[in-house]
N, C-alpha and C positions, 0 to 999 in steps of 0.2 A: 532886381535882386530876387523877388519872390518867384518870378518866372524861371530863373536859373535854378533855384532850389527845387521847384516842382519837377524840372527836367531831370535833375540829378536823382531825385526820389524815384521817378519812373524807371530810369536805368537801373537803379539799385534793386527795385522789385523784380525787374526782368532777369537780372543776373541771379538773384536768389532763387527764383522759380526754376530757371533753367538748370542751375547746379543741383537743386534738390531733386528735380525729376530724373537726372542722370545718375546721381550718386546714391540716392536713398529710395528711389522708386515710390514716389508719393510723399505723404506726410508722415513725420514722426513727431514726438513731443518736443524735441529740440527745435525742429523747423517751425512748429506751431508757435512756440514761445518767441522765436525771432520775428516771425510775421507780425504777431500782436504788438510787440515792442516797437518794430519799425513803422508799422502803420500808424500807431498812436502818436509817434513823433511829428507826423505831418498832417494830422487832422486839425482843422481850424475849429476850436471850441467857442470862439468869440469871447464875450465878457464873462461867460460862466466859469471859465478856468481862473480868472483873476481873483475871485473870492475864496478859492480853495487853497488851503495850506499845503496839501499833499496831493499826489496823483495816485488814485486807487485803481488797480487792475484786478478785475474779478474773474473767477473761473467757476462755472456751474458744472459740477462733475460728481459722480458717485465714488470715485477713488481719488488719490492724492498725487498720482504720477505727474500729470501736467502742472499741478500746483507747485510741486517741489522743483520741477524744471524751471518754471518762471521765477520762483523764489531765488534759486541759484543764479539765474541770469540777472536778477535785480541787484545782486551783490557787486556785479561788474558794471551794470548800467544803472547807476543809482539815481539818475534824474531823467525825467521826460518833460520836455518843454519848460525846463527850469524849475520843476517841482520835484521834491523827494518822492521816490516810488515806494509803494507798499502793495503787496499781493495778498488777496483774500480768496477763500474758497467757500462756496455755498453747496449744501447737499441736496436741497430741493427748491422748487420755484418759490414757495411761500417765504423762504428765509432770505430772499434777495434784498440787499440794501443798495444804496446809491454808490455807484462806481463810475469812473470816467470811461472805462472800457470793460465790456463783459463778453466772455467767450463761452459757447455751448455747442456741443456736437450732437447730431441727430441720433447716432448709435447709442448714446447714453439713455435715450428714451424719455427725455423731458418734453413737456407740452410747450411748444413755441408761443401759442396764444397767451398762456399765463406769463411767460417771460416777457413778451412784448407789453403786456399789461403792467408789469412791474416797472419797466423802464419808460413807459409812456409819459410824455411831458417833462422828461429830464434830459439833460445834455449828455446822454450815455451812448457811446459807439457800441452797437451790438454786432459782434462777429460770430457767425455760425459756420457749421460744416455739415454738408450732406442734406440740407433741407430743400424744399421745393423752390422753384424759381420765383423771385419777388417776395419771399416771405420774411426777409430780414434785410438789414442795411448792407451787410457785407457777408456773402455766402461763398464757401469753398466746396469743391467737389474734385475727386481724383478720377481721371479718365485715362485708361491705358497707362497707368502709373505716372501720369502727368497731372499736376495741379492746375485747376481752372477756378475762376471766381467771377461772380456777378455782383454789381453794386446797384442798390435801390436808392436813386437820388431823392425821390419823394420822401422816403422815410428819414433820410439824412437831414433834409431841409426841415421836416417837422420837428426834429430834435434840436434844431439850431446848429447843425454841423455842416461842414463842407470839406471836400478833399481835392487834391490837385487834379488838373485835367489830364495829365500824362497817365495817371493811374486809371482814370475813367476810360481812356482810350484802349487799354488792354483788357477791360472787363467784357464779359459776354453781354451783348446788347439786347437781344430779343429772346422771347420764350422759345421760338423755333430753334435758335442756335443752342439754347440750353437743352431742349428735348433731343436735338440731333446728337449732342454729347452723350445723353443717356442711351440713345439708340445704338451708338457705337459701342458703348459699354455692354449693352444687352447682347449685341451680336457676338462680341468677344466671349461673353459668358456662355452663349449657346454653343459656340465652337468648342469651348473647353468641356461643356457638358456632354457633347457628342463623343469626344475623345474618351471621356470617363466611361460612357456607356459601352463603347467598343471594348475597352479594357476590362470592364466587368464581365462581358460575355466570355472573353478568353479565359478570365480567371475562373468562371463557373465551369467551363469545359475541363480545365486542368484539375479543378477540385473534384469533379465527378470521377476522372480517371484515377486520381490519388485515392479516392474512397474504395474503388474496386480493388486496387493493389493492396490496400490496407486490409480489406476483408479476407483476401487470399492469405496474406501473411498471418492474420489473426488465427485462421483455421489451422495453419501449419504449426503455429506456436502452441495451440491447445493440444495437438497430438504429441508434440515433443515434450510438453510439460507433463502429460500423463505418464509417458514412458519414464521420464526422469524421476517422477514420484515413486513408481514401482521399483526401479533400481535402487533408489535411496532407501526404501523400506527394507529390501533384501540385504543391502549392504550393512544397515544398522543391526539387523538380526545376527548376521555372521560375526560382526565385531563384538556384539554382546556375548555370544557363545564362546568366542575365543578368549575374551577377558575372563569369563567365568571359569573356564578350564585352567587357565594360567593361575588364577587366584587359588583354586582348590589344590593344585600341585604344590604351590609355595606353602600353603597351610600344612600339608602332610609332612613336608620336609622339616618345617619348623618344629612340629610336634615331636618328631623322631629325635631331633637334637635335644629338646627339652627333657625327654624321658631318659636319655643316656646320661645327661648331666645329673639328673635327680638320683639315678641309681648310684653314681659315684659318691654323691653327697651322703646318701643313706649309709653306705659302707664306712665312710670316714666318721660319721657321727656315732656309729655303733662302737668303733674302737675307742673314741674319745669318752663315751659313757662308761666303758669298763675301767679306764684309768681314773676317772673322776670318782667312781664308787669306792675304789681302794683308798684314795685320799680322804674321802668323807669319813670312812671308818676311823682313820688315824686322828682326824680333827675332832671327832666326837669324844674320843678318850681324853684329848687335851682339854676340851671344854669342860668336861665333868670335873677335872682336877682344878681348873681355874675357878669354877663356881664355888667350891669349898673355900678357897682363899678369899673370894669376894664377900662371902657371908661374914667372915671374921672382920674384914675392913669396914663393913657397913656398921657394925656395932660401935667401933671406935669413932666413926664419923658422926654418929648421932650425938655422942657426948660432946664432941667439939662444936657442933652446930648450936647446941643449947648455950654454950659459953659465948659464942659469937653473937647470938641474938641479943643477949644482955648488953654487950659492948656497943652494938649498933644503936640501941635505944638511947644510950647515954650520948653517943656522938651526934645523933639527930637533934637532940634537945640543945646541946651546946651550939651546933651549927645554926639552928633557928634563932637563938638569941643573938648570935653574931650578925646574922643577916638583918634582923630588926635594927640593931644599933647602926649598921652601915647605911640603911635607908634613912634613918632619922638624921644622921650626919649629912647625907647628900641633900635632903630637902632643906635643912637649915642653911647650907652653903648656897644652894640654888636661889632661895628666897633673898638672901643678902645680895647676890649678884644681880638679880632682876630689879631689886629696889634701887641699886646703884645706877644701872643703865637707865631706868625710868627717870631718875633725878636728872641725869645728863640730858636726856631727850626733852624733858620738861623745860630745862633752862634754854635749850636751843629753840623750842617752840615759842617761849616767852620773848626771846630776842627777835624771832621772825614776826611774831604778832605785833611787836612794838614797831618794827620797820614798816610792816604792811599798814598799820594804823596811821603812821606818819604819811605814807604814800597816799592812802585813802583820803586823809584830810586835805592833802594838796590837790588831789583830783576833785574832791568835793568843792574846794574853793574855786578851781578852774571851771567846774560845771556850773557853779552859781554865776560866775562871771559870764560864761557863754549863754546861760539861760537868760540873764538880764539883757545881754546884747541881742539875742534872738527875739525876746519879747519886745524890745524896742523896735527892732527891724520889722517884726510882724505888725506891730501897731502902726508903724510908719507906712508899710505897704497897704494894710487894711484901710487906713485913713485915705490913702491915695485912691484905692479902688472904690471906696465909698464916695469920694468926690467924683470919680469917673461915673459912678452910678447916678449921682445927682445930675451930672451933665447929660447922661444918656436918657434919664427920666425927663429932663427938661426938653430934649429933642423929640421924644416920643409923644404921641397924643395921649390924652387921659384914657383910662380903661373904658370910660363911658362912651367914647367915640361921638356918635350923633344921638345920644340917649333921648334927647327931646324930639327927635324926628323919626328914628327907626328903632324897632325892637331888636335887641342884639345882646350878646355876651362876649367877653374876651377872657379866655383862660390862659394866663401868662405866668410861667414858672421857670425862671432862669436856673441853670445848674449851679452857677457860682453867683457872686454878688452882682456881676454884670452879665449880659446875655449876648449870644451871637444871633438869636432869633429876635426879630422886631416886627412891629406892625406900623402901618402908615395910612392916614386917611386924608382926603381932601374933598372939596365940594365946589362944583361949578353949576350955579343955578339950581335946578332940581335933579342934578346928576351927582351921584356920590361915588367916589373912588376909594376902594378899600384894598389894602395890600398886606399879605402875610409873607414874610421872608425868613430864610434859614441860611445864615452866612457860614462860610468855611470855618470850622473850629468853634470853640465856645470860650467863656471867660473873657479876659482882657483882649486877646487877638480877635475873637469874634465880635466884641463890642466895638473895636476900631472899625471893622468892616461894616457893622450895622450903622455907625455914625456916618461913615462915608456914603452908604446907600441912602440914608435919610437926607443928607445934604444934596446928593445928586437928584433925588426924587423931587425935592423942593424946587430945584432949578428947572428940571424937565417939565413938571406939571404946572407949578405956580409961576415959574419964570417964563418958560416958552409957550405955555398954554396947550401942551399936548395932553390929550385925555383918553385916546384909544389905547387899550391894553397892549396890543402888539407893537405900536409905535413907542409906548413908554418903555417896554422891556428891551426893544432893539436899541433905543437911545442910551438906556442905562448900561447895556453891555458894551457899547462903543466907548462910553465914558470910563468904565472900569478898566477895559483893556488899555485905553490911552493913559489913564492915571497911574496904573500899576506897571506900565511898560511891559505888558505880557506878550509872549511869543510862543509858537509851537515848540514844546520841549517835553518829550515823553518821560524823561527821567525826573521831572520836577512837578510837585503838586500845584495845581492851579488854584489861586485864591479867587473866590467868587461867591455866588450865592444861588440857592434854589428859591423859587418865588411863585406866588399865586397872585394875579392881579384881576380884580373884579370891578367893573364899571356898571352901576345900576342906574338906569334912566326911568324915573318914576312917571314921566310924561308919556312915554311910549311903551311901558311895561316890558322893557328889554333889559337883558344882562349881556354884557360883552366880557369875554374871559380869554386870558392868555397865561400860559404857565411854563416855567422852566423846571422840569423834573417833577414838580408837585402838582396834584390834581385839584379839581373843584368838585364837591359833592352837592347834589340837590335832592331833597326829600320832598315828595309830593304825594299826599294821601297814603302815607306809610310805605311808599315805594322809593328806593334810592337809585339815582342815576349818577354815574361818575364820568366827568369830562377830563380826559388825561391831558397833561401838559406835554410839551415837546421834550425829547430826550437830549436836552442840551442845558448846560448851566449858564448863568449870567456871567460869563468870563470867556477867556480864550478856549477854543475847542477845535478838534479836527473838522467838525461839522459846524459851519457858521451860516446856516440858512436863516431866513427871517422866521420869527416865531409865528405860530398859527393863531388866527383870531377866530374864536367861537362866538356865535350869536345864539342866545337862548331866550325864548318867550317865557315870561313870568306870569304866574297867577297868584291871586291873593292867598296867603297862607303857606306859600312855598318857603322851605327852610334851606338856606345856603350855608355851606360849611367850607372853611379853609383851614389847613393845619400843616405843621412841619412834621418831620419824621420822629421827633423826640418822644411823642406819646406812644407810638407803636413799637419803638425800639426798647421800651423800659422792661427790664427783667423783673420777674416776680412770680406770684402765684404758687400753687402747691408744688410744681415741678421746676421752678426757677427758670422759666422760659420767657421769651419776648411776648409782649401783649399782642403784637401784630396789627397791621392796618385793617385786615379783614374784620377783626373783632371790634376795632374802633368804629368802622362803618355800621356794624350791627348795633352798636351802642347808640350811635347817632339816630338810627331809625327808631330805636326803643324810646328815646327821650324826646323825639321830635314833636310830640303832642303837648309837651309841658311848656310853660312860659320860659322865655329865653334865659332869664336869670337862674331859674331852677335847673335848666339844662346844664348851665355852666357849673352849678354846685354839684349836680349828679356826676358829671364828668370828672370833677376834681376829687370827689369822694371815691369814685371807682379807681382813679389813678393811685390814690393813697392806699386803698385796700390791696390793690395788685402789687404795689411796690413793697409794702410791709416794712421789714427792717433793712431791705436792700438800699444801696445808695442810688440816687438819681443818676442816669447815664448820659443825659443830654438835655439841652434847653427844650422847653415845651411851649408851643403856642397853638391854640385852637380858637377860631373866631366863628361865631354863628350869627346869622342874620335872618329874621323872618320878614318876608315881603308883605 
């Protein structure tokens, strides 16, 4: 069956290469995407693919054209070898992460040695284009518009990969064949360059002739332009003189017409003045007669005016009294009307107040009932949570840990009554196991996760006798995935925990450390060194590698610190910002010379000063141990 599939794969590759060479003249992004997906389907990854939840296809490129082509293809080809496909893009060599297949082209200018260094030791199929012979697992080159490829079996075997023999049969076998392909390409380029050189000579000759013709035309254009300018100046002068003569002629004619009209008007006005003068003499005689009559009438009017003035004074006084009486009657009536309306409104308000009072009393009685019910429920819930706290406290070790054997402190501040952060200790001979964990969420949900973690740790360490940190955290992750029935689902939050596990061997002056997202800090002679945990939680995750084991040599006086993210995420200070992990590390170096109990007190006081009147945002745990 496998032989048949390999044969079909070889025929498919041959058909794709042939059709691409004829129709598209070499590679385009669509062809590249199809090759990468088709080749990935038939590569044997061995057991490395079984532990992966998804099949990751990576592109190392400075633009996104090939990435989008692969992403669109992934919408129709949603699985490769039974795994869901996801496509990622990296912009430089240093950002490369693990993928099942990685594509990079030489024309993009990336350093292939760095790329090989990033994928070394991982089951990653590296597909390149345009690089030297033997420099990658699977390398493409286009010769005379035809795609060719070579396969480096040694590099494939080093990565734990294998491919069908039918595909190996079509690959370029030797460096001589590869160099011959380059020689063919170079010869074609030389022929094309010679044609271009001949064309450039012809163009240069034609350009020289064109320049000569242009110079002759330019000289003729200059002479014609000068003559045209002279004619234009003369034409403008003639036009100006013609306009000026026409204007003067029109002005003379207009003035002659005005003078004739004015002469006629003067004659008419002279006749009119003579007639008006005779009329004026007659009117003056009539006016003198009327003035005598007016003087007599003025005397009679003076007498009548004196009588009228006396009557007006009497009338004004009577009118003033009448107006006062009218205003008084109006204000009396208005006051009566306002008082009546106010009494009506007051009665309506009294009725409304009475109804509102009855409704308020009913609401007050209902509120009292609800308050009593809520108080009862709150007390019941609080009693339940307090009981849960007693259970959690009973499961957790005492804050003193191994106080009679090691110098240490534990800063433990739950956000609510119960906590999602927890610590756990155990001892095997002269080897001490100390764990600080941060579960998903806080309060009651976090407490449930913490009790589940404590129970599983008791079974793994004390029941099965497993004491190495990487084995403890790997077994714990398997138990959590199994117990919570977790599976890959990007739309759902994964329940789990971040964790720091330290195993201190006092006989060999050694510390072994493994971490899930959380670090371990060591302060020696006032200098801090941080050992980072793996970027994976203790739960289901797209990356399910084994956790890394760190081995550290210890010296007397070394201070070891483990903590969750609650201390650094606390808001406060003068600008209401996070405290930040960087400031916590500086504080650890600052207090490292103090006795461990005083260190815990200093850290607790610093946390309270920074928090101020703000609410605590998360559970807090910090553990310090002096070796």
